[in-house]
Backbone as numpy.savetxt, mean C-alpha at the origin, in Angstrom:
# Nx Ny Nz CAx CAy CAz Cx Cy Cz
1.63 -8.70 31.57 2.29 -7.01 30.49 2.57 -6.58 30.65
4.31 -6.44 31.05 4.87 -5.50 31.95 4.60 -4.31 31.75
4.29 -3.22 32.51 3.97 -1.84 31.25 5.37 -1.05 32.36
6.14 -0.30 31.64 7.48 0.59 31.52 8.37 -0.54 31.64
8.17 -1.67 31.01 9.64 -2.23 30.88 10.53 -2.45 31.10
11.65 -2.74 32.26 13.65 -2.44 31.78 13.96 -2.31 30.59
14.52 -1.23 30.68 15.23 -0.52 28.96 16.60 -0.43 29.39
17.50 -1.16 28.42 18.87 -0.49 28.99 19.08 1.19 28.17
19.69 1.60 28.53 20.11 2.78 28.73 20.90 2.76 26.66
21.65 1.93 26.34 22.27 1.97 24.94 20.48 1.37 24.65
19.53 0.80 24.82 18.49 0.84 23.43 18.03 2.15 23.72
17.53 2.07 24.80 16.34 3.61 24.65 17.05 4.63 24.05
18.07 5.02 24.03 19.21 6.10 23.98 19.27 5.87 22.06
19.25 4.77 21.38 19.34 4.31 20.04 17.69 3.99 19.57
16.62 4.19 20.32 15.04 4.31 19.62 14.89 5.17 19.62
16.00 6.74 20.57 15.14 7.78 20.62 16.11 8.54 19.44
17.16 8.33 19.25 17.97 8.62 18.29 17.44 8.46 16.81
16.93 7.03 16.51 16.10 6.58 15.63 15.14 7.78 14.91
14.75 8.03 16.15 13.36 8.90 16.14 13.52 10.47 15.14
14.79 11.01 15.72 15.36 12.31 15.33 15.84 12.13 14.46
16.44 10.90 13.45 17.01 11.43 12.89 16.39 11.49 11.72
14.95 10.15 12.06 13.87 10.26 10.82 13.12 11.42 11.13
13.61 12.54 11.49 12.40 13.34 11.88 13.56 14.43 11.29
14.59 14.67 11.15 15.78 15.92 9.98 15.70 15.35 9.23
16.06 13.56 8.87 15.78 13.17 7.38 14.72 13.56 6.35
13.34 13.81 7.41 12.33 13.95 6.40 12.03 15.29 6.67
12.53 16.18 7.42 12.03 17.63 6.83 13.40 17.89 5.88
14.32 17.30 5.58 15.58 17.34 5.47 14.82 17.05 3.23
13.71 16.18 3.29 13.87 15.26 2.01 12.64 15.44 1.71
11.74 16.20 2.23 9.75 16.73 1.91 9.13 18.06 3.14
10.23 17.85 3.56 9.47 19.05 4.67 9.19 18.69 6.33
9.27 19.24 6.60 8.36 19.20 7.86 6.95 19.11 7.70
6.27 17.47 8.14 4.97 17.23 8.36 4.33 17.71 9.99
3.45 17.68 10.89 2.90 17.29 11.52 2.96 15.39 12.29
2.58 15.21 10.40 1.97 12.82 10.86 3.63 12.79 11.87
4.53 13.89 10.92 5.86 13.24 11.52 6.13 12.42 12.36
5.53 13.97 13.11 6.28 13.53 14.75 5.07 12.79 14.92
3.91 13.31 15.43 3.15 12.11 15.54 3.68 10.48 15.10
4.39 10.36 13.90 4.51 9.15 13.87 5.51 8.37 14.76
6.29 9.52 15.65 8.09 9.08 15.62 7.22 9.26 17.26
6.43 10.13 17.91 5.96 10.26 19.30 5.02 8.52 19.10
4.03 8.20 18.72 3.46 7.10 18.33 4.24 5.80 19.03
5.03 5.73 17.44 6.96 4.42 17.92 7.36 4.69 19.23
7.91 6.09 19.50 8.59 6.02 20.47 7.38 4.94 22.30
6.42 5.84 22.17 5.58 5.66 23.29 5.28 3.48 23.06
5.56 2.56 22.29 5.29 1.40 21.70 6.40 1.03 22.49
7.70 1.97 21.71 8.93 1.20 22.49 8.96 0.57 24.03
8.42 2.21 24.67 8.83 2.46 26.05 7.97 1.85 26.68
6.31 1.70 26.39 5.25 1.66 27.10 5.25 0.61 28.29
5.47 -0.83 27.61 4.78 -2.55 27.79 5.61 -3.04 26.93
5.51 -4.43 27.22 6.82 -5.24 26.33 5.88 -5.73 25.80
4.52 -5.54 26.04 3.04 -6.05 24.97 2.86 -4.55 23.75
3.72 -3.62 24.10 3.33 -2.43 23.08 4.74 -2.78 22.26
5.50 -3.18 22.90 7.19 -3.55 22.64 6.91 -4.37 21.22
6.99 -5.81 21.47 6.25 -6.30 20.77 5.70 -5.60 19.23
4.02 -5.28 19.82 3.46 -4.76 18.42 4.32 -4.18 17.57
4.90 -3.21 17.78 6.03 -2.26 17.32 7.03 -2.71 16.24
7.61 -3.71 16.92 7.91 -5.54 15.76 7.72 -5.76 15.02
7.09 -6.05 15.23 5.69 -7.03 14.41 5.19 -5.76 13.94
4.86 -4.86 13.64 4.37 -3.46 12.30 5.73 -2.81 11.30
7.09 -3.52 12.66 8.00 -2.39 11.77 8.20 -2.32 10.47
7.55 -3.51 9.52 7.47 -3.56 7.37 6.37 -2.38 7.68
5.78 -2.20 8.20 4.37 -1.53 7.75 4.91 0.13 8.44
5.63 0.35 8.90 5.56 1.68 9.25 7.46 1.98 8.46
8.33 1.49 8.29 9.14 1.40 6.77 8.40 1.74 5.67
7.62 0.64 4.94 6.86 1.21 3.87 6.49 2.42 4.15
4.69 2.85 4.85 4.73 4.76 5.36 5.78 5.38 5.43
6.62 5.13 5.58 8.38 5.86 5.41 8.69 6.58 3.98
9.11 5.32 3.61 9.60 5.47 2.21 8.41 5.63 0.67
7.10 5.92 1.63 6.01 6.19 0.15 5.65 7.88 0.66
6.15 8.17 2.28 6.07 9.69 2.18 7.65 10.48 1.22
8.64 9.61 1.92 10.40 10.04 0.85 10.35 9.53 -0.39
9.40 9.15 -1.14 8.78 9.05 -2.87 9.19 10.36 -2.97
8.30 11.45 -2.11 8.60 13.03 -2.67 9.55 13.48 -2.81
10.58 13.19 -2.61 11.53 13.41 -2.91 12.07 13.27 -4.17
11.80 12.40 -4.49 12.16 12.27 -6.12 11.44 11.53 -6.77
10.65 12.66 -7.53 9.44 11.93 -8.13 10.57 11.63 -9.33
9.27 10.21 -10.09 10.13 8.64 -10.73 9.84 9.72 -11.94
9.13 10.55 -12.48 9.01 11.39 -13.56 10.68 12.00 -13.99
11.44 12.02 -12.33 12.37 12.91 -13.02 13.44 11.56 -13.16
13.20 10.36 -13.38 14.06 9.70 -13.73 13.91 8.74 -14.82
12.45 8.43 -15.05 12.10 7.80 -16.58 11.03 8.68 -17.06
11.25 8.42 -18.75 10.24 9.28 -19.13 8.50 8.50 -18.42
7.81 9.58 -18.95 6.50 9.01 -18.11 5.58 8.48 -19.53
4.99 7.11 -19.15 4.22 6.93 -19.83 2.34 6.65 -19.97
2.14 7.33 -21.06 0.65 8.00 -20.86 0.10 7.70 -22.43
0.24 7.81 -23.60 -0.62 7.11 -24.76 -0.23 5.41 -25.03
1.07 5.64 -25.04 1.88 4.05 -24.58 0.34 3.11 -23.92
0.40 3.19 -22.71 -0.45 2.24 -22.19 -1.76 2.64 -21.99
-2.21 3.33 -22.65 -3.66 3.44 -22.62 -4.18 2.76 -23.81
-3.74 3.23 -24.52 -3.49 2.00 -25.93 -3.22 0.19 -26.19
-2.35 0.19 -25.17 -2.18 -1.11 -24.87 -3.47 -1.89 -24.11
-3.88 -1.22 -23.41 -4.99 -1.32 -22.36 -6.21 -1.41 -23.63
-6.30 -0.70 -24.04 -7.63 -0.62 -24.83 -7.56 -1.87 -26.03
-6.25 -2.08 -26.41 -6.36 -3.13 -27.53 -6.37 -4.01 -27.00
-5.66 -4.95 -26.11 -6.53 -5.69 -25.30 -7.44 -6.48 -24.26
-7.61 -5.49 -23.49 -9.77 -4.94 -22.70 -10.01 -4.12 -23.49
-11.10 -4.63 -24.41 -12.29 -3.86 -24.45 -13.89 -4.10 -24.63
-14.48 -3.60 -24.40 -15.91 -3.91 -25.17 -16.58 -2.78 -26.02
-17.53 -3.14 -26.98 -17.71 -2.45 -27.13 -16.69 -0.74 -28.15
-15.61 -0.77 -28.38 -14.93 -0.26 -28.75 -14.75 0.47 -28.00
-14.46 0.48 -26.62 -13.98 1.57 -25.71 -13.15 0.29 -24.02
-12.68 0.46 -23.73 -11.95 0.52 -23.11 -12.96 0.13 -21.85
-11.91 -0.85 -20.91 -12.82 -1.19 -19.70 -13.22 0.64 -18.79
-12.25 1.06 -18.86 -12.36 2.42 -17.60 -13.61 3.16 -18.68
-13.26 3.32 -20.07 -14.44 4.31 -20.74 -15.33 3.04 -20.61
-15.91 2.65 -20.80 -16.93 1.62 -20.73 -17.25 2.28 -19.09
-17.20 1.80 -18.03 -17.93 1.78 -16.90 -18.08 3.21 -16.82
-17.01 4.25 -17.07 -17.36 6.03 -16.99 -18.26 6.21 -17.81
-18.92 5.39 -18.51 -20.07 5.71 -19.46 -21.73 4.95 -18.53
-21.47 4.44 -17.86 -22.22 2.75 -17.22 -21.93 2.92 -15.91
-22.09 3.82 -15.29 -22.04 4.30 -13.60 -23.43 4.03 -13.22
-23.43 3.80 -11.40 -24.74 3.27 -10.72 -24.30 3.32 -9.27
-25.51 4.56 -8.80 -25.06 4.34 -7.18 -24.67 3.18 -6.62
-25.70 1.97 -6.73 -25.01 1.20 -6.23 -23.68 0.90 -6.23
-22.84 0.21 -7.52 -21.59 0.28 -7.77 -20.54 1.72 -7.22
-21.34 2.74 -7.33 -20.62 3.88 -6.59 -19.69 3.37 -5.26
-20.58 3.65 -4.19 -20.99 2.81 -3.17 -19.97 1.60 -3.23
-20.39 0.45 -3.43 -19.61 -0.66 -3.45 -17.83 -0.41 -3.35
-17.96 0.39 -5.18 -16.63 0.31 -5.29 -15.72 1.45 -4.35
-16.41 2.62 -3.41 -15.57 3.40 -2.72 -15.46 2.14 -1.54
-16.72 1.62 -0.85 -16.18 0.95 -0.14 -15.05 -0.38 0.30
-14.96 -0.68 -1.29 -14.02 -1.67 -1.25 -12.67 -0.93 -1.49
-13.07 0.57 -1.57 -11.64 0.84 -2.26 -11.13 1.44 -0.78
-12.03 1.79 0.16 -11.66 2.14 1.56 -11.03 0.73 2.36
-10.98 -0.01 1.78 -10.09 -1.39 2.43 -8.31 -1.43 2.06
-8.25 -0.42 1.46 -7.03 -1.33 0.67 -5.85 -1.22 1.55
-6.06 -0.23 2.67 -5.14 -0.36 3.50 -5.12 -1.01 5.16
-6.59 -0.21 5.36 -7.10 -1.14 6.73 -7.66 -2.35 7.02
-7.78 -3.21 6.24 -7.89 -4.51 6.32 -6.93 -5.44 6.13
-5.35 -4.89 5.25 -4.34 -5.49 5.77 -3.61 -5.28 7.31
-4.67 -3.71 7.32 -3.50 -3.72 8.81 -4.30 -4.87 9.62
-5.77 -4.43 9.82 -6.30 -4.97 10.46 -5.92 -6.72 10.93
-6.21 -7.19 9.67 -5.86 -8.55 10.17 -4.02 -8.53 10.40
-3.31 -7.80 9.80 -2.25 -7.89 10.99 -2.46 -7.75 12.18
-2.91 -6.92 12.37 -3.95 -6.99 14.02 -4.29 -8.41 14.26
-4.95 -8.41 13.78 -5.41 -10.30 14.12 -4.32 -11.14 14.12
-3.55 -10.96 13.21 -2.68 -12.12 13.54 -1.44 -12.36 14.61
-1.95 -10.82 14.77 -1.01 -10.29 16.06 -1.05 -10.91 17.20
-2.92 -10.99 17.30 -3.70 -11.21 18.60 -3.69 -13.00 18.87
-3.76 -13.55 17.24 -4.34 -14.75 17.72 -3.07 -16.09 16.68
-2.34 -15.84 15.97 -1.39 -16.23 15.02 0.04 -15.71 15.48
0.41 -15.19 16.49 1.36 -14.66 16.46 2.82 -15.08 15.68
3.04 -16.28 14.97 3.99 -17.02 14.52 3.87 -16.20 12.51
2.81 -15.88 12.21 2.93 -15.30 11.03 2.55 -14.04 10.97
2.69 -12.67 11.35 2.19 -11.75 11.83 4.06 -10.75 10.54
4.57 -11.58 11.00 6.24 -10.92 11.06 6.58 -11.49 9.37
6.13 -12.87 9.51 6.47 -12.91 7.92 5.34 -12.65 7.00
4.16 -12.06 7.09 3.08 -11.34 6.50 4.10 -9.84 6.31
3.97 -9.30 7.61 4.65 -7.61 7.12 5.85 -7.72 6.33
6.41 -8.46 6.40 7.81 -8.22 5.44 7.51 -8.93 3.99
6.90 -9.44 3.94 6.44 -9.73 2.53 5.86 -9.07 2.09
4.20 -7.94 3.30 3.73 -7.45 1.87 4.84 -5.95 1.94
5.81 -5.58 2.79 7.09 -4.49 2.84 8.25 -4.92 1.13
8.53 -6.72 0.97 8.56 -6.78 0.08 8.04 -6.73 -1.38
6.89 -6.69 -1.38 6.02 -6.43 -2.39 5.83 -5.10 -2.90
5.85 -4.44 -1.56 5.70 -2.91 -2.03 7.12 -2.17 -2.97
8.43 -2.60 -2.34 9.71 -2.27 -2.54 9.38 -3.00 -4.48
8.69 -3.80 -4.54 9.07 -4.85 -5.59 7.89 -3.27 -6.90
6.91 -3.45 -6.44 5.96 -1.94 -6.87 6.26 -0.58 -7.17
7.76 -0.37 -5.59 8.13 0.95 -6.15 9.10 1.11 -7.22
10.11 -0.24 -7.38 10.88 -0.20 -8.18 10.62 -0.31 -9.57
9.20 -0.46 -9.81 8.61 -0.29 -11.29 8.19 0.77 -11.13
7.39 1.51 -10.31 7.36 2.79 -10.29 8.37 3.87 -10.99
9.55 3.83 -10.66 10.34 4.01 -10.84 11.08 4.29 -12.98
11.09 2.94 -12.79 11.19 1.85 -14.16 10.71 2.60 -15.22
9.55 3.54 -14.90 7.77 2.76 -15.99 7.14 3.63 -15.35
6.85 5.11 -15.03 5.87 5.98 -14.81 5.33 5.55 -15.43
3.96 5.44 -14.99 2.62 5.90 -15.50 1.33 6.70 -15.44
0.33 7.57 -16.64 -0.44 8.08 -16.04 -1.72 7.03 -15.55
-2.49 7.26 -14.77 -3.89 6.70 -14.80 -4.99 6.95 -15.72
-5.90 6.09 -15.76 -7.31 6.63 -17.06 -7.18 8.05 -16.55
-7.47 8.18 -15.33 -8.38 9.23 -15.21 -7.87 10.93 -15.40
-6.23 10.27 -16.10 -5.50 11.16 -16.69 -6.03 11.68 -17.76
-6.38 10.33 -18.74 -6.13 10.73 -19.86 -7.40 11.29 -19.81
-8.63 10.81 -18.90 -9.71 11.49 -19.23 -9.79 13.18 -19.36
-8.94 13.28 -18.52 -9.22 14.93 -18.29 -7.99 15.58 -18.49
-6.78 15.06 -19.36 -5.56 15.74 -19.51 -5.52 15.34 -21.64
-5.93 14.60 -21.48 -5.31 13.64 -23.19 -4.18 13.21 -22.71
-3.48 13.17 -23.26 -1.97 12.97 -23.41 -0.87 13.66 -23.65
-1.06 15.09 -23.00 -0.05 15.95 -22.98 0.54 15.69 -21.83
1.80 15.48 -21.30 2.17 16.11 -19.79 1.62 16.86 -19.82
1.68 16.87 -18.00 1.66 18.16 -17.35 2.52 17.69 -15.98
3.58 17.45 -15.47 3.96 17.21 -14.14 3.73 17.64 -12.69
2.85 18.71 -13.09 1.88 19.65 -12.15 0.37 19.09 -11.61
0.07 18.21 -12.28 -1.45 17.08 -12.06 -0.96 17.06 -10.84
-2.37 17.79 -10.05 -2.81 16.80 -8.81 -3.12 15.87 -8.62
-3.33 14.88 -7.15 -4.28 14.40 -7.43 -5.44 14.44 -7.62
-6.25 13.37 -8.09 -7.89 13.34 -8.23 -8.51 11.96 -7.99
-9.40 12.35 -7.31 -10.42 11.32 -6.90 -11.37 10.78 -7.80
-11.30 11.11 -9.64 -11.83 10.46 -10.26 -13.28 9.92 -10.21
-13.06 8.62 -9.98 -14.94 8.13 -10.17 -15.15 8.27 -8.30
-14.39 8.20 -7.69 -14.17 7.64 -6.61 -15.07 9.25 -5.51
-15.21 10.35 -6.73 -15.78 11.85 -6.45 -17.79 11.93 -6.34
-18.46 10.63 -7.06 -18.97 10.26 -6.66 -19.63 9.33 -5.10
-19.08 9.20 -4.95 -18.86 8.28 -3.46 -18.76 9.45 -2.15
-17.85 10.58 -2.52 -17.28 11.25 -1.34 -19.00 12.25 -2.15
-19.44 12.72 -3.00 -20.43 13.52 -3.31 -21.78 12.78 -2.94
-22.33 11.38 -2.76 -23.55 10.57 -2.15 -23.47 11.37 -0.80
-22.49 10.91 0.25 -22.23 11.09 1.19 -22.37 12.34 2.44
-21.58 13.46 0.63 -21.44 15.03 1.50 -20.31 15.38 2.22
-19.54 14.75 2.04 -17.94 14.37 1.97 -16.71 14.63 1.89
-15.90 14.67 1.88 -14.81 15.26 1.73 -13.57 13.49 1.82
-14.18 12.76 2.08 -13.03 11.99 2.59 -11.76 11.45 0.95
-12.69 10.76 0.45 -11.15 10.84 -0.83 -10.74 12.29 -1.11
-11.23 12.95 -1.85 -10.40 13.95 -1.94 -9.44 14.03 -0.67
-9.75 14.20 0.05 -8.64 14.24 1.46 -7.72 13.71 0.57
-7.92 12.08 1.07 -6.36 11.14 0.45 -5.97 11.14 -0.39
-6.64 11.82 -1.57 -5.79 12.12 -3.01 -5.05 13.52 -2.78
-5.52 14.23 -1.88 -4.59 15.63 -2.06 -3.49 15.27 -1.39
-3.46 14.24 -0.91 -1.11 13.74 -0.42 -0.36 13.05 -1.19
-1.19 12.76 -2.70 -0.94 11.56 -3.08 0.62 12.10 -3.44
1.30 11.28 -3.28 2.76 11.35 -3.97 3.24 11.61 -5.09
2.82 10.96 -6.08 2.96 11.28 -7.48 2.17 10.53 -7.81
1.18 11.19 -8.78 -0.09 10.57 -9.68 0.48 9.76 -10.54
1.85 9.93 -10.97 2.21 8.99 -12.24 2.80 7.64 -11.76
2.20 7.07 -10.72 2.71 5.85 -10.26 1.33 4.85 -10.40
0.34 4.74 -11.92 -0.62 3.92 -11.33 0.40 2.75 -11.12
1.28 2.40 -12.14 1.41 0.91 -12.79 3.08 0.63 -12.11
2.49 -0.31 -10.74 1.64 -1.63 -11.24 0.29 -0.38 -9.73
-0.65 -1.27 -9.68 -1.48 -1.62 -8.97 -2.00 -2.21 -8.01
-1.01 -1.39 -6.39 -0.51 -1.54 -5.65 -2.07 -2.20 -4.67
-2.98 -1.23 -4.80 -3.88 -1.63 -4.68 -4.92 -3.31 -4.82
-4.41 -3.70 -5.62 -4.15 -4.80 -6.54 -3.47 -6.11 -5.34
-2.63 -5.29 -4.45 -1.47 -6.47 -4.39 -1.48 -6.86 -2.86
-2.39 -6.00 -2.20 -2.10 -5.88 -0.69 -3.32 -6.82 -0.74
-4.31 -6.32 -0.88 -5.58 -7.74 -0.70 -4.89 -8.70 -1.13
-4.29 -9.02 -1.97 -4.06 -10.73 -2.26 -2.92 -11.13 -1.40
-2.26 -10.49 -0.32 -1.06 -10.99 0.17 -1.76 -10.94 1.31
-3.17 -10.70 1.33 -3.91 -10.44 3.27 -4.25 -12.44 2.70
-5.26 -12.43 1.61 -5.69 -13.18 1.44 -4.76 -14.49 1.48
-3.40 -14.41 0.77 -2.26 -15.94 0.95 -2.30 -15.90 2.55
-1.68 -15.10 2.87 -1.82 -15.28 4.33 -2.84 -15.71 5.04
-3.81 -15.08 4.82 -5.26 -15.80 5.15 -5.45 -17.33 5.28
-5.42 -17.64 3.97 -4.97 -19.24 3.84 -4.03 -19.72 4.55
-2.83 -18.88 4.56 -1.52 -20.11 5.20 -2.02 -20.24 6.87
-2.82 -19.37 6.86 -3.26 -19.24 8.33 -3.99 -19.93 9.16
-4.89 -20.40 7.88 -6.20 -21.28 8.14 -7.04 -20.27 8.96
-7.44 -19.24 8.69 -8.18 -17.76 9.36 -9.47 -18.05 8.84
-9.80 -19.04 8.39 -11.91 -19.39 8.98 -12.60 -18.35 7.22
-13.08 -18.35 8.21 -14.51 -17.02 8.24 -14.02 -15.84 7.33
-12.83 -15.48 7.72 -12.32 -13.97 7.51 -12.00 -14.34 6.03
-11.53 -15.50 5.99 -10.83 -15.56 4.50 -11.94 -15.31 2.84
-12.94 -15.43 3.52 -14.55 -15.47 3.00 -14.68 -13.47 2.68
-14.48 -13.14 3.48 -14.49 -11.73 3.51 -13.28 -11.00 2.64
-11.89 -11.47 3.06 -10.77 -11.04 2.35 -10.91 -11.45 0.76
-11.90 -12.23 0.77 -11.79 -13.11 -1.27 -12.59 -12.06 -1.72
-13.33 -11.14 -1.10 -14.63 -10.40 -1.92 -14.09 -9.01 -1.58
-12.95 -8.55 -0.92 -12.26 -7.44 -0.76 -11.03 -7.75 -2.24
-10.93 -8.52 -1.76 -9.90 -8.78 -3.17 -10.86 -8.36 -4.65
-11.59 -9.02 -5.07 -12.48 -9.51 -5.96 -13.12 -7.27 -6.12
-13.56 -6.77 -4.69 -14.34 -5.71 -4.74 -13.23 -4.70 -5.21
-11.57 -4.87 -4.51 -11.09 -3.54 -5.14 -10.22 -3.90 -6.81
-9.88 -4.99 -7.35 -9.74 -5.14 -8.48 -10.94 -4.38 -9.62
-11.88 -4.53 -9.14 -13.08 -4.39 -10.24 -13.44 -2.82 -9.43
-13.10 -2.48 -8.74 -12.99 -0.97 -8.39 -11.95 -0.39 -8.82
-10.67 -0.12 -9.37 -9.83 -0.02 -9.81 -10.03 1.20 -10.57
-10.56 -0.18 -11.94 -11.32 0.01 -13.01 -12.33 0.53 -12.74
-13.13 0.66 -11.88 -14.32 1.08 -12.18 -14.57 2.92 -12.08
-13.56 2.49 -11.19 -13.18 4.48 -10.82 -12.87 5.08 -11.76
-11.87 4.31 -12.61 -10.62 4.83 -13.45 -9.66 5.12 -12.57
-9.27 4.98 -11.74 -7.87 4.76 -11.07 -6.67 3.87 -11.67
-6.56 2.96 -12.46 -6.40 2.21 -12.58 -6.47 1.38 -14.07
-5.93 1.28 -14.86 -6.10 0.25 -16.30 -6.29 -1.34 -16.16
-6.86 -2.36 -16.33 -7.08 -3.43 -16.42 -5.70 -4.00 -16.39
-4.21 -3.48 -17.06 -2.99 -3.50 -17.00 -2.41 -3.43 -15.70
-2.84 -2.25 -15.84 -2.22 -1.82 -14.17 -2.43 -2.73 -13.16
-4.06 -3.06 -12.39 -4.28 -4.09 -11.59 -3.51 -5.71 -12.64
-2.92 -5.98 -13.30 -2.53 -7.55 -13.32 -0.60 -6.97 -13.13
-0.47 -6.16 -13.29 0.83 -5.61 -12.87 0.56 -6.17 -11.34
0.54 -5.47 -10.59 0.15 -5.57 -9.24 0.31 -6.99 -8.66
-1.38 -7.92 -9.12 -1.17 -8.99 -9.27 0.26 -9.68 -9.26
1.01 -9.49 -10.54 2.25 -9.77 -10.62 3.54 -10.11 -9.61
2.77 -8.82 -8.83 4.21 -8.33 -7.91 3.87 -8.63 -6.59
2.29 -8.99 -6.13 2.26 -9.66 -5.17 2.11 -11.99 -5.22
2.26 -12.05 -6.59 3.12 -12.81 -6.24 3.86 -12.99 -6.73
4.93 -12.55 -7.28 6.04 -12.63 -7.39 6.82 -12.77 -5.71
6.12 -12.08 -4.96 6.74 -11.58 -4.28 6.68 -12.14 -2.86
5.49 -13.23 -3.43 4.69 -14.69 -2.43 6.42 -15.50 -2.89
6.18 -15.39 -4.22 6.61 -16.75 -4.28 8.28 -16.60 -4.23
8.84 -15.45 -4.11 10.44 -15.46 -3.64 11.01 -15.32 -2.27
9.24 -14.49 -1.69 10.31 -15.07 0.07 9.46 -16.54 0.19
8.57 -17.43 -0.40 8.20 -18.84 -0.10 10.17 -19.44 -0.38
10.26 -19.71 -1.84 10.94 -20.18 -2.76 12.25 -19.49 -2.90
13.08 -18.64 -1.94 14.17 -17.70 -2.30 14.55 -17.86 -0.68
14.05 -16.23 0.07 14.60 -16.46 1.34 14.49 -16.98 2.25
13.18 -17.69 2.62 13.29 -19.22 3.28 13.82 -19.89 2.59
14.71 -20.24 2.31 15.87 -21.38 1.63 16.76 -20.68 2.04
16.82 -19.63 2.53 18.44 -19.47 3.29 18.69 -19.81 4.13
19.58 -19.65 4.67 19.52 -20.55 6.32 19.60 -19.30 6.73
21.07 -18.24 6.31 20.94 -16.74 7.01 19.75 -16.23 7.35
18.70 -16.08 6.49 17.70 -15.27 6.31 17.10 -16.26 7.83
16.66 -17.38 7.48 15.21 -17.53 8.19 16.61 -17.54 10.04
17.70 -17.73 10.28 18.22 -17.19 11.12 17.95 -15.95 11.91
17.59 -14.71 10.64 17.90 -13.39 11.27 15.88 -14.08 11.14
15.31 -14.24 10.68 13.88 -14.28 10.94 13.32 -14.87 12.27
14.15 -15.85 12.52 14.20 -16.58 14.00 14.06 -15.32 14.78
15.43 -14.86 14.97 15.94 -13.55 15.53 14.81 -12.87 15.87
14.24 -12.33 15.04 12.61 -11.23 14.65 11.51 -11.87 15.36
10.97 -12.69 14.99 10.43 -13.24 15.86 10.59 -13.54 17.57
11.84 -13.20 18.10 11.79 -14.18 18.79 11.26 -12.50 19.69
11.40 -11.00 18.90 10.68 -10.10 19.98 9.50 -10.02 19.82
8.77 -10.72 18.91 7.60 -10.25 18.89 6.61 -10.98 19.56
7.30 -13.08 19.55 6.62 -13.50 20.58 6.30 -13.24 21.91
């Protein structure tokens, strides 16, 4: 691994210009935040420090784009684009999925237990660390798969973001706390995950949901999509025993989303649908395009 590899003045200047442009745009759209500077410094360090870190930066560029887009969603809330769905989604979910006259969210809210609180809390914590960790595994052991995995992950997110803006939706906990009235200034909420924080005497989920971009982005559940995309690439890359763990994470997050009242069953199914459509489009659409395959081959050369 070459440290401080030779970099053309043009490439170095381009990297610096991208970082500065991002900081200016972020400040303009969503306001200045220290983590924006941290992200810029981190990316520039990866670019300049060594050949290996530069390859890592390109491999995980799709995850960085996702983070930036998710943050920028604060600039244009989806409820400013389309009407928010509250009652209709609640009634549709309860009509299709119910037990004893209760929706699954209502049923589990009335049948909580400490073991389930802990299991679902740990499962929900896997929503992003597991895809990132699996990406690092692919980068280290099966590098040919890391770029397709990262780009598919980004594509599935883009599909989800389109639905966010065409179908803004309140989560189950919103109905439990506020009924069917629309309050656009409702802050993020830990919902059932507060029991996990309470058990350990911490504010982990409270801190995470305080930074929520928009509480009316429950449909689809991208929490449900991420582990499925990860499992698909685990199976495709023949990751062995890791796939057993990934399968458990998939089931754990799907159940946790409903148990903790963060998502309806319909939200979870929509998230699964995003993952399936995204993977299908990648395999049967993009990968059949000669132009895209040439782009992908050039991209992978920067990572190999």
